[in-house]
C-alpha positions as CSV (number, residue, x, y, z in Angstrom):
1,M,15.7,-64.3,-20.2
2,R,17.2,-63.4,-17.3
3,N,18.1,-60.7,-18.1
4,W,15.1,-59.8,-20.3
5,A,13.0,-60.1,-16.6
6,S,15.4,-57.5,-14.7
7,L,14.3,-55.1,-17.0
8,A,11.4,-55.7,-16.7
9,V,11.3,-54.9,-13.0
10,L,13.2,-52.0,-13.2
11,L,10.6,-50.5,-15.9
12,T,8.2,-51.6,-13.7
13,L,9.4,-49.6,-10.4
14,A,10.4,-47.0,-12.6
15,A,6.6,-45.8,-13.8
16,C,5.3,-46.6,-9.9
17,G,7.8,-43.6,-9.1
18,N,5.8,-41.0,-10.3
19,D,2.2,-41.7,-7.3
20,Y,1.2,-37.9,-8.2
21,Q,-3.1,-37.1,-8.2
22,P,-4.7,-34.7,-8.4
23,V,-6.9,-33.4,-6.3
24,Q,-10.5,-31.4,-7.8
25,L,-9.4,-29.9,-11.3
26,Y,-12.7,-27.6,-11.1
27,Q,-12.1,-25.5,-7.9
28,A,-16.5,-25.1,-8.8
29,T,-18.0,-27.9,-5.8
30,T,-21.8,-27.2,-6.9
31,P,-23.6,-25.8,-9.7
32,A,-24.4,-22.4,-8.2
33,C,-20.8,-21.8,-6.9
34,S,-22.4,-20.0,-4.7
35,K,-19.4,-20.0,-1.6
36,W,-17.0,-17.2,-1.6
37,E,-13.5,-18.5,-1.0
38,E,-10.2,-16.3,0.1
39,G,-8.2,-18.3,-2.3
40,S,-7.3,-21.5,-3.7
41,T,-3.7,-23.7,-3.7
42,F,-3.5,-26.7,-5.8
43,A,-0.9,-29.0,-5.2
44,L,1.7,-30.6,-8.2
45,P,4.9,-32.8,-8.6
46,E,7.4,-32.0,-7.1
47,N,6.3,-29.6,-4.4
48,I,5.0,-27.2,-6.3
49,T,2.4,-25.4,-6.5
50,V,-0.4,-23.2,-7.7
51,T,-2.5,-20.5,-5.8
52,A,-4.8,-18.1,-7.1
53,T,-6.4,-14.9,-5.6
54,P,-9.2,-13.2,-5.3
55,P,-9.8,-11.0,-7.7
56,I,-9.7,-7.3,-7.4
57,A,-12.2,-5.1,-9.2
58,L,-11.4,-2.8,-12.3
59,P,-12.7,0.5,-13.1
60,D,-13.7,-1.1,-16.4
61,G,-15.4,-3.6,-14.9
62,G,-13.3,-5.9,-15.5
63,V,-11.0,-7.5,-13.1
64,E,-7.0,-8.3,-11.7
65,I,-6.2,-12.1,-10.5
66,N,-2.9,-12.3,-8.6
67,V,-1.8,-16.0,-9.0
68,V,1.2,-17.6,-7.2
69,Y,3.7,-20.7,-8.3
70,M,5.7,-22.2,-5.2
71,V,9.5,-23.7,-6.8
72,P,11.3,-24.8,-3.5
73,R,15.4,-25.1,-4.6
74,G,16.4,-27.6,-7.4
75,G,12.8,-27.7,-9.0
76,M,11.4,-26.6,-11.9
77,A,8.1,-26.2,-13.6
78,Q,8.0,-25.3,-17.5
79,F,4.9,-23.8,-18.7
80,T,3.2,-25.0,-21.8
81,S,1.8,-22.0,-23.0
82,R,1.9,-18.9,-22.3
83,A,-1.9,-18.4,-22.5
84,F,-4.1,-17.1,-19.1
85,K,-7.7,-17.9,-19.9
86,I,-11.0,-17.3,-19.0
87,S,-14.0,-19.0,-20.1
88,A,-18.1,-19.4,-19.5
89,P,-18.1,-22.2,-17.3
90,K,-16.3,-25.5,-18.7
91,G,-16.9,-23.3,-22.2
92,P,-14.2,-21.5,-24.4
93,P,-11.9,-19.2,-23.7
94,L,-14.4,-15.9,-23.6
95,A,-10.5,-14.2,-22.9
96,N,-7.2,-13.6,-22.1
97,G,-5.2,-12.7,-19.3
98,E,-2.9,-9.1,-19.8
99,L,0.2,-9.4,-18.1
100,V,1.2,-6.4,-15.9
101,T,3.9,-7.5,-13.2
102,I,5.4,-11.0,-12.8
103,Y,7.9,-11.9,-9.4
104,R,9.9,-14.1,-8.9
105,R,11.9,-13.8,-5.2
106,G,13.3,-16.5,-2.7
107,T,11.0,-16.5,0.1
108,E,14.3,-16.6,3.0
109,G,15.4,-13.4,1.3
110,R,14.2,-9.8,2.1
111,P,10.3,-9.2,1.4
112,E,12.9,-6.0,-0.7
113,I,14.6,-8.1,-3.4
114,V,12.3,-8.7,-5.5
115,D,13.5,-10.0,-10.0
116,V,10.7,-8.1,-12.1
117,I,9.8,-9.8,-15.1
118,E,9.2,-8.5,-18.4
119,Q,6.8,-11.9,-20.0
120,V,6.3,-15.5,-18.8
121,P,9.1,-17.2,-18.7
122,V,9.2,-20.6,-20.6
123,L,10.8,-21.8,-17.2
124,M,10.2,-21.6,-13.4
125,T,12.9,-22.8,-11.3
126,G,13.8,-22.4,-7.7
127,I,16.5,-20.9,-7.0
128,G,19.4,-21.6,-4.7
129,T,19.2,-18.7,-1.7
130,S,15.9,-19.9,-0.9
131,D,14.4,-22.7,-0.1
132,T,11.2,-22.2,-2.2
133,T,11.0,-19.3,-5.0
134,Q,7.1,-17.4,-5.3
135,Y,6.8,-16.3,-8.7
136,R,4.0,-13.6,-8.3
137,F,1.9,-13.2,-12.0
138,K,-0.4,-10.0,-11.6
139,L,-2.9,-10.2,-14.9
140,H,-5.5,-8.3,-15.9
141,F,-9.1,-9.2,-17.8
142,K,-10.4,-6.0,-18.4
143,G,-14.1,-4.6,-20.2
144,K,-17.6,-6.7,-18.7
145,L,-17.4,-10.3,-17.4
146,P,-20.0,-12.4,-16.9
147,E,-21.8,-13.5,-14.3
148,R,-19.4,-16.6,-13.4
149,F,-16.2,-17.4,-15.1
150,D,-13.5,-20.1,-14.8
151,F,-9.8,-19.5,-15.0
152,M,-8.0,-21.4,-16.7
153,L,-4.4,-21.4,-16.3
154,P,-1.8,-23.7,-18.8
155,D,-1.3,-27.2,-18.3
156,M,2.6,-27.6,-16.9
157,K,5.5,-29.8,-17.9
158,I,7.2,-31.2,-14.8
159,K,10.3,-33.7,-15.2
160,N,8.7,-34.1,-18.7
161,E,5.7,-35.2,-17.7
162,R,2.5,-32.9,-18.5
163,Y,0.1,-31.7,-15.4
164,P,-3.4,-29.9,-15.5
165,V,-3.6,-26.9,-13.7
166,R,-6.6,-26.5,-11.1
167,T,-9.9,-24.2,-13.1
168,F,-10.6,-21.8,-10.9
169,T,-14.0,-20.7,-10.2
170,Y,-15.3,-17.3,-9.6
171,R,-18.8,-15.2,-9.6
172,Y,-20.5,-12.0,-9.2
173,F,-22.0,-12.2,-5.5
174,E,-24.9,-9.8,-5.5
175,D,-25.0,-9.2,-1.8
176,R,-21.2,-8.2,-1.4
177,K,-21.5,-6.0,-4.9
178,T,-17.6,-7.5,-6.4
179,Y,-16.3,-10.9,-8.0
180,G,-14.9,-14.0,-5.6
181,M,-13.8,-17.0,-6.0
182,C,-16.4,-19.5,-5.1
183,S,-16.9,-23.3,-5.1
């Protein structure tokens, strides 16, 4: 009986080890989403972060969005999908992003030393020569976009647990004559 009690205590302690609580999974804090944001960072477990940037206008009316994942030395994060999508607010997907480039570099190294990756990696890892490794994804969403849209990133698997990533929100700001990130 004593062995079963010890096992139960160990399992309970192991279950308490993950105290991660995601903060604000949906970026927009109001229905109008009228506040301009310069960028937004979302924290995942194991000190992994993801940052989305304001969009850059494309000539065809679409946008370019950059996403930066920061993975600490020894850290690993696995994508559950290779699709980066936009949708109507809280709606079904409208379009997949076209991957333009992925750059990977250690943050302690010289900025000009960059690895160019051809496709979305299944697994991002922190390289051993730097405290943090940066993965910068440049994505294009071509064609006419709705006045407001959500940018949905794939969920991440970290230490065999699946974690949702924030849905970043964007809208057209008439006063600035451009799309921007909003909350």
